[in-house]
C-alpha positions in Angstrom: -64.7 19.6 -12.4 -61.0 18.9 -11.8 -61.3 15.4 -13.2 -62.5 16.8 -16.5 -59.7 19.3 -16.6 -57.1 16.7 -15.6 -58.4 14.3 -18.3 -57.7 17.0 -21.0 -54.2 17.7 -19.8 -51.2 15.5 -20.8 -49.9 13.1 -18.3 -46.9 15.0 -16.8 -45.5 11.9 -15.2 -45.1 10.3 -18.6 -43.5 13.5 -20.0 -41.1 13.6 -17.1 -40.3 9.9 -17.7 -39.6 10.5 -21.4 -37.4 13.5 -20.7 -35.4 11.8 -17.9 -34.8 8.8 -20.1 -33.7 11.0 -23.0 -30.6 12.1 -21.0 -27.7 9.8 -21.8 -25.7 7.9 -19.2 -28.5 5.9 -17.4 -26.6 2.6 -17.7 -23.3 4.0 -16.5 -24.3 6.6 -13.9 -28.0 5.8 -13.1 -29.7 8.7 -11.3 -26.3 10.4 -10.7 -26.3 11.7 -14.3 -28.5 14.7 -13.2 -26.2 16.5 -10.6 -23.7 17.6 -13.2 -26.5 19.3 -15.1 -27.6 21.2 -12.1 -23.9 22.0 -11.2 -23.4 23.5 -14.7 -26.7 25.4 -14.4 -25.7 26.9 -11.1 -22.3 27.9 -12.5 -24.0 29.6 -15.5 -26.4 31.4 -13.1 -23.4 32.7 -11.1 -21.7 33.9 -14.3 -24.9 35.7 -15.3 -25.0 37.4 -11.8 -21.4 38.5 -12.2 -21.5 39.7 -15.8 -25.0 41.0 -16.4 -25.2 44.7 -15.8 -28.5 46.6 -15.7 -28.1 50.4 -15.6 -24.4 49.7 -14.9 -25.2 47.8 -11.7 -24.9 44.1 -11.1 -26.0 41.7 -8.3 -22.7 41.8 -6.5 -22.5 45.6 -6.5 -25.9 45.7 -4.8 -24.8 43.0 -2.3 -21.6 44.9 -1.4 -23.5 48.2 -1.0 -26.0 46.6 1.3 -23.3 45.0 3.4 -21.5 48.3 3.8 -24.8 50.0 4.8 -25.4 47.3 7.4 -21.9 47.7 8.8 -22.3 51.5 9.1 -25.7 51.1 10.8 -24.2 48.7 13.3 -21.3 51.0 13.9 -23.6 53.9 14.7 -25.7 51.7 17.0 -22.6 50.7 18.9 -21.5 54.4 19.2 -24.9 55.4 20.5 -24.9 52.5 23.0 -21.4 53.4 24.2 -22.6 57.0 24.7 -25.4 55.9 27.0 -23.1 53.8 29.2 -21.4 55.8 31.9 -17.7 54.9 31.6 -16.5 56.0 35.0 -13.4 54.6 36.6 -14.0 52.3 39.6 -13.9 53.9 43.0 -10.5 53.7 44.7 -10.2 50.8 47.1 -9.3 51.7 50.7 -7.1 48.7 51.0 -4.7 49.9 48.4 -4.1 53.3 50.1 -2.9 51.7 53.4 
């Protein structure tokens, strides 16, 4: 069954070969011509995360809010832990009184 479906689909390896050879700079850079494309794509993605606002909220506002919530939760955990520990001064030593 899969052989029949695969026979009707185009050869994706050939398509990938044609697309990769259509990008200029193969003679000069070889396979190193691709990282700048991904670098620029990552840069554009970060710009979109910074600038795109949906309902007046962007990605970094959500990130900062979650970080603040985690900080407050850890602070409350620490306060509760410190309340459970008995902070009594150590007993006086008999050698110091003599």
